[in-house]
N, CA, C and O of each residue as an XYZ file, in Angstrom:
420
protein
N      93.883    102.142     73.608
C      93.294    101.490     74.766
C      94.228    100.374     75.238
O      94.619     99.523     74.439
N      94.586    100.366     76.511
C      95.465     99.300     77.019
C      94.728     97.972     77.047
O      93.513     97.911     77.236
N      95.493     96.920     76.856
C      94.905     95.581     76.939
C      94.546     95.308     78.385
O      95.330     95.576     79.296
N      93.351     94.770     78.587
C      92.942     94.563     79.963
C      92.154     93.295     80.213
O      92.120     92.808     81.343
N      91.519     92.745     79.188
C      90.710     91.549     79.377
C      91.496     90.309     78.954
O      92.404     90.384     78.126
N      91.135     89.189     79.530
C      91.641     87.895     79.095
C      90.450     87.190     78.467
O      89.450     86.946     79.142
N      90.544     86.863     77.192
C      89.414     86.340     76.433
C      89.720     84.916     75.976
O      90.717     84.671     75.297
N      88.859     83.990     76.351
C      89.021     82.595     75.957
C      88.093     82.284     74.795
O      86.887     82.517     74.866
N      88.675     81.752     73.719
C      87.904     81.350     72.550
C      88.176     79.879     72.276
O      89.151     79.317     72.775
N      87.317     79.261     71.487
C      87.505     77.866     71.111
C      86.190     77.268     70.682
O      85.130     77.875     70.839
N      86.269     76.075     70.140
C      85.078     75.376     69.697
C      84.186     75.016     70.874
O      84.636     74.986     72.019
N      82.926     74.744     70.587
C      82.004     74.268     71.597
C      82.586     72.995     72.217
O      83.033     72.098     71.502
N      82.577     72.925     73.530
C      83.093     71.753     74.212
C      84.587     71.777     74.473
O      85.148     70.783     74.934
N      85.246     72.902     74.184
C      86.700     72.983     74.381
C      87.084     73.292     75.824
O      88.264     73.258     76.171
N      86.101     73.592     76.662
C      86.391     73.854     78.073
C      86.432     75.318     78.450
O      86.893     75.658     79.540
N      85.964     76.189     77.582
C      86.021     77.634     77.856
C      85.336     77.990     79.172
O      85.887     78.736     79.982
N      84.144     77.459     79.380
C      83.380     77.795     80.581
C      84.057     77.244     81.830
O      84.217     77.959     82.819
N      84.446     76.001     81.786
C      85.084     75.373     82.948
C      86.405     76.055     83.285
O      86.645     76.419     84.436
N      87.248     76.226     82.292
C      88.549     76.875     82.504
C      88.346     78.324     82.900
O      89.008     78.822     83.810
N      87.425     79.009     82.213
C      87.187     80.426     82.488
C      86.754     80.690     83.905
O      87.272     81.596     84.557
N      85.819     79.917     84.390
C      85.320     80.096     85.755
C      86.443     79.894     86.776
O      86.592     80.684     87.709
N      87.217     78.850     86.594
C      88.305     78.547     87.542
C      89.430     79.574     87.451
O      89.956     80.014     88.473
N      89.797     79.954     86.231
C      90.885     80.903     86.033
C      90.507     82.287     86.560
O      91.334     82.972     87.163
N      89.274     82.692     86.335
C      88.815     83.988     86.842
C      88.923     84.027     88.365
O      89.340     85.028     88.946
N      88.545     82.934     88.988
C      88.637     82.853     90.444
C      90.095     82.922     90.898
O      90.422     83.645     91.840
N      90.956     82.180     90.236
C      92.385     82.171     90.590
C      93.032     83.531     90.404
O      93.904     83.920     91.181
N      92.600     84.268     89.360
C      93.191     85.572     89.059
C      92.447     86.729     89.721
O      92.817     87.891     89.555
N      91.398     86.403     90.471
C      90.545     87.411     91.110
C      90.001     88.417     90.093
O      90.017     89.627     90.319
N      89.521     87.883     88.972
C      88.918     88.702     87.928
C      87.432     88.387     87.840
O      87.026     87.247     88.067
N      86.619     89.381     87.513
C      85.221     89.062     87.226
C      85.166     88.163     86.002
O      85.996     88.284     85.101
N      84.193     87.264     85.965
C      84.049     86.346     84.851
C      82.784     86.693     84.080
O      81.706     86.816     84.663
N      82.919     86.850     82.769
C      81.789     87.142     81.895
C      81.709     86.032     80.848
O      82.641     85.840     80.067
N      80.608     85.313     80.836
C      80.364     84.302     79.807
C      79.380     84.923     78.823
O      78.229     85.174     79.177
N      79.819     85.172     77.591
C      78.974     85.897     76.647
C      77.682     85.146     76.319
O      76.638     85.776     76.148
N      77.727     83.836     76.229
C      76.502     83.083     75.942
C      75.492     83.234     77.082
O      74.302     83.429     76.831
N      75.951     83.146     78.313
C      75.046     83.302     79.458
C      74.467     84.714     79.498
O      73.276     84.894     79.753
N      75.305     85.706     79.248
C      74.832     87.098     79.216
C      73.761     87.288     78.152
O      72.734     87.923     78.391
N      74.016     86.729     76.979
C      73.053     86.878     75.892
C      71.734     86.184     76.207
O      70.669     86.733     75.923
N      71.784     85.004     76.779
C      70.550     84.308     77.121
C      69.735     85.114     78.128
O      68.507     85.160     78.050
N      70.429     85.748     79.075
C      69.725     86.592     80.046
C      69.083     87.792     79.352
O      67.927     88.124     79.616
N      69.832     88.431     78.473
C      69.318     89.609     77.761
C      68.184     89.249     76.807
O      67.215     89.998     76.677
N      68.307     88.105     76.142
C      67.313     87.693     75.157
C      66.063     87.104     75.793
O      64.986     87.120     75.197
N      66.212     86.584     77.004
C      65.082     85.967     77.693
C      64.730     84.592     77.154
O      63.627     84.092     77.374
N      65.678     83.982     76.444
C      65.457     82.641     75.913
C      66.807     82.004     75.622
O      67.847     82.655     75.718
N      66.780     80.743     75.272
C      68.027     80.064     74.936
C      68.535     80.565     73.588
O      67.774     81.107     72.786
N      69.810     80.379     73.355
C      70.400     80.764     72.075
C      69.767     79.951     70.952
O      69.493     80.481     69.875
N      69.537     78.682     71.201
C      68.913     77.823     70.187
C      67.535     78.349     69.802
O      67.191     78.380     68.620
N      66.742     78.764     70.791
C      65.415     79.309     70.498
C      65.511     80.622     69.735
O      64.716     80.874     68.829
N      66.473     81.455     70.092
C      66.650     82.731     69.393
C      67.034     82.483     67.931
O      66.537     83.149     67.022
N      67.921     81.521     67.727
C      68.315     81.138     66.359
C      67.090     80.745     65.541
O      66.919     81.198     64.409
N      66.228     79.891     66.126
C      65.045     79.397     65.423
C      64.101     80.533     65.042
O      63.543     80.551     63.945
N      63.932     81.475     65.958
C      62.974     82.553     65.759
C      63.513     83.686     64.893
O      62.806     84.204     64.028
N      64.770     84.070     65.128
C      65.320     85.272     64.486
C      66.435     84.996     63.482
O      66.771     85.863     62.675
N      67.001     83.812     63.526
C      68.074     83.456     62.600
C      69.456     83.770     63.140
O      69.621     84.515     64.106
N      70.441     83.178     62.484
C      71.827     83.322     62.942
C      72.326     84.759     62.822
O      73.007     85.250     63.722
N      72.001     85.435     61.731
C      72.488     86.804     61.525
C      72.065     87.721     62.666
O      72.871     88.509     63.160
N      70.803     87.622     63.088
C      70.311     88.454     64.193
C      71.057     88.115     65.482
O      71.395     89.002     66.265
N      71.310     86.826     65.695
C      72.053     86.440     66.899
C      73.467     86.995     66.857
O      73.949     87.535     67.852
N      74.136     86.869     65.717
C      75.511     87.375     65.601
C      75.557     88.880     65.798
O      76.529     89.401     66.346
N      74.521     89.587     65.359
C      74.447     91.035     65.602
C      74.382     91.323     67.100
O      75.057     92.228     67.591
N      73.580     90.564     67.815
C      73.459     90.744     69.267
C      74.771     90.403     69.969
O      75.162     91.060     70.934
N      75.433     89.380     69.475
C      76.715     88.954     70.023
C      77.757     90.071     69.871
O      78.490     90.370     70.813
N      77.818     90.676     68.698
C      78.762     91.773     68.448
C      78.428     92.970     69.326
O      79.328     93.599     69.882
N      77.152     93.291     69.456
C      76.736     94.415     70.307
C      77.181     94.187     71.754
O      77.655     95.115     72.409
N      77.033     92.967     72.252
C      77.474     92.658     73.613
C      78.984     92.829     73.739
O      79.471     93.414     74.706
N      79.701     92.328     72.781
C      81.160     92.434     72.816
C      81.591     93.896     72.902
O      82.516     94.232     73.642
N      80.926     94.754     72.152
C      81.247     96.183     72.179
C      80.993     96.793     73.556
O      81.734     97.679     73.982
N      79.962     96.333     74.254
C      79.675     96.878     75.586
C      80.734     96.460     76.604
O      80.932     97.138     77.612
N      81.406     95.356     76.342
C      82.424     94.866     77.276
C      83.738     95.642     77.167
O      84.584     95.554     78.057
N      83.913     96.397     76.088
C      85.167     97.136     75.861
C      85.563     98.021     77.024
O      86.728     98.045     77.420
N      84.604     98.746     77.573
C      84.915     99.722     78.616
C      84.673     99.211     80.030
O      84.769     99.974     80.991
N      84.371     97.963     80.157
C      84.149     97.384     81.491
C      85.473     97.147     82.196
O      86.541     97.195     81.587
N      85.379     96.889     83.493
C      86.572     96.601     84.273
C      87.270     95.359     83.714
O      86.632     94.527     83.069
N      88.585     95.231     83.959
C      89.304     94.042     83.493
C      88.584     92.771     83.948
O      88.195     92.640     85.109
N      88.418     91.855     83.022
C      87.683     90.640     83.328
C      88.176     89.483     82.475
O      88.927     89.662     81.516
N      87.735     88.309     82.847
C      87.983     87.127     82.043
C      86.692     86.866     81.277
O      85.630     86.710     81.879
N      86.781     86.820     79.969
C      85.605     86.673     79.114
C      85.686     85.337     78.387
O      86.685     85.027     77.739
N      84.617     84.550     78.504
C      84.516     83.328     77.716
C      83.456     83.571     76.649
O      82.384     84.108     76.930
N      83.771     83.171     75.427
C      82.893     83.466     74.304
C      82.182     82.219     73.808
O      82.590     81.092     74.088
N      81.121     82.448     73.071
C      80.476     81.351     72.372
C      81.398     80.875     71.266
O      82.240     81.639     70.793
N      81.256     79.651     70.854
C      82.140     79.074     69.851
C      82.135     79.816     68.521
O      83.131     79.793     67.798
N      81.030     80.471     68.190
C      80.928     81.168     66.918
C      81.326     82.635     66.960
O      81.278     83.318     65.937
N      81.716     83.125     68.117
C      82.075     84.542     68.255
C      83.145     84.957     67.250
O      83.128     86.085     66.756
N      84.061     84.068     66.950
C      85.180     84.412     66.062
C      84.815     84.384     64.581
O      85.661     84.687     63.739
N      83.588     84.030     64.246
C      83.201     83.947     62.844
C      83.218     85.301     62.143
O      83.459     85.380     60.939
N      82.965     86.347     62.889
C      82.966     87.699     62.316
C      84.329     88.352     62.487
O      84.906     88.364     63.575
N      84.820     88.888     61.398
C      86.101     89.597     61.456
C      86.031     90.761     62.443
O      86.992     91.020     63.166
N      84.912     91.455     62.474
C      84.734     92.577     63.403
C      84.946     92.125     64.847
O      85.589     92.827     65.628
N      84.413     90.969     65.200
C      84.574     90.442     66.555
C      86.031     90.100     66.847
O      86.536     90.386     67.932
N      86.696     89.493     65.882
C      88.114     89.142     66.076
C      88.935     90.400     66.323
O      89.786     90.423     67.212
N      88.685     91.438     65.547
C      89.418     92.695     65.731
C      89.102     93.326     67.082
O      90.003     93.811     67.765
N      87.836     93.323     67.468
C      87.445     93.871     68.769
C      88.152     93.144     69.907
O      88.680     93.772     70.825
N      88.157     91.823     69.837
C      88.778     91.049     70.912
C      90.270     91.361     71.023
O      90.809     91.454     72.126
N      90.922     91.521     69.898
C      92.362     91.834     69.929
C      92.634     93.215     70.500
O      93.693     93.434     71.088
N      91.706     94.150     70.344
C      91.897     95.476     70.947
C      91.530     95.470     72.425
O      91.985     96.329     73.180
N      90.708     94.505     72.845
C      90.228     94.445     74.221
C      91.220     93.810     75.180
O      91.230     94.138     76.366
N      92.043     92.916     74.687
C      92.923     92.216     75.603
C      93.643     91.062     74.962
O      93.862     91.035     73.751
N      94.005     90.118     75.785
C      94.724     88.942     75.323
C      93.706     87.867     74.970
O      92.772     87.613     75.730
N      93.888     87.242     73.822
C      92.976     86.214     73.350
C      93.693     84.875     73.399
O      94.790     84.725     72.863
N      93.057     83.900     74.051
C      93.648     82.576     74.201
C      92.703     81.553     73.583
O      91.526     81.476     73.936
N      93.243     80.771     72.654
C      92.474     79.716     71.993
C      92.643     78.405     72.761
O      93.758     77.925     72.961
N      91.517     77.838     73.184
C      91.550     76.542     73.859
C      91.257     75.466     72.826
O      90.253     75.516     72.115
N      92.144     74.506     72.761
C      92.003     73.401     71.808
C      91.684     72.135     72.586
O      92.464     71.725     73.446
N      90.540     71.505     72.293
C      90.186     70.280     73.029
C      91.102     69.126     72.624
O      91.479     69.001     71.459
N      91.444     68.314     73.565
C      92.286     67.135     73.305
C      91.425     65.909     73.234
O      91.935     64.808     73.023
């Protein structure tokens, strides 16, 4: 599979959303924020989902979403800060496109 997505990773507060939105616009790419997508799909905040179902269930949903993005059109993807915690997610992201780590100053 050719690399096609630009994926921004980093800690919470590193600027993924702000940079992602602006960069997607500059590059004329669709922008996908995985946390926003998940909240829409779950019908609640991530914090509420964590409280009700636990972190493992949330991480499972996060991985499932990432897999659905594999075959989508080239896009700029911003991830939740914990997306990289799973080795499976790290491998998926590397097969999907270019991964850029944002480090807050």
